[in-house]
C-alpha positions in Angstrom: 0.0 0.0 0.0 2.8 2.4 0.9 4.6 1.9 -2.4 1.4 2.5 -4.4 0.9 5.7 -2.5 4.5 6.9 -3.1 4.2 5.9 -6.8 1.3 8.3 -7.2 1.9 11.1 -4.7 5.7 11.0 -4.1 8.3 13.5 -5.3 8.9 11.4 -8.4 5.3 10.0 -8.7 2.7 10.2 -11.4 1.2 13.4 -10.0 4.5 15.2 -10.1 5.1 13.9 -13.7 1.8 15.4 -14.8 2.7 18.8 -13.2 6.2 18.7 -14.9 4.6 17.9 -18.3 2.2 20.9 -17.9 5.1 23.2 -16.9 7.0 22.0 -20.0 4.1 22.9 -22.3 3.8 26.3 -20.7 7.5 27.0 -21.1 7.4 25.8 -24.7 4.6 28.4 -25.4 6.6 31.1 -23.7 9.7 30.1 -25.7 7.9 30.3 -29.0 6.7 33.8 -28.1 10.2 34.9 -27.1 11.7 33.4 -30.3 9.2 35.3 -32.4 10.0 38.6 -30.5 13.7 37.9 -31.0 13.3 37.4 -34.7 11.4 40.7 -35.0 14.0 42.6 -33.1 16.8 41.0 -35.1 15.0 42.0 -38.3 14.6 45.6 -37.1 18.3 45.7 -36.1 19.4 44.4 -39.4 17.2 47.0 -41.2 19.0 49.8 -39.3 22.5 48.4 -39.9 25.0 50.0 -42.2 25.0 47.0 -44.5 21.2 47.3 -45.2 19.6 50.6 -44.4 15.8 50.8 -44.6 15.1 54.5 -45.1 11.4 54.2 -44.1 12.3 52.6 -40.8 15.1 55.2 -40.2 12.6 58.0 -40.9 10.0 56.5 -38.5 12.6 56.1 -35.7 13.9 59.7 -36.2 10.4 61.0 -36.0 9.6 59.1 -32.8 12.9 59.8 -31.1 13.5 63.4 -32.2 9.8 64.4 -32.4 10.4 65.9 -35.9 8.1 66.2 -38.9 8.4 67.6 -42.4 7.1 71.2 -43.0 4.3 70.0 -45.3 2.9 67.5 -42.8 0.0 67.9 -40.4 0.5 66.2 -37.0 -2.5 64.9 -35.0 -1.9 63.9 -31.4 
């Protein structure tokens, strides 16, 4: 009886195994989200590098950071 109880409820029992498997699934979802975020940041970084300069992204970042606009534009806040 004791061994059956330990096999189910112990530190290395079936209940713990189910909890660990659930944690693994949660962490895999979190990992997938972080990998997607990393890929997006890597793409933006590459687009602002000296090898490959995306002028639209550079213009967008300059406007946001410096708060500048062209004279012929109308700003709505």
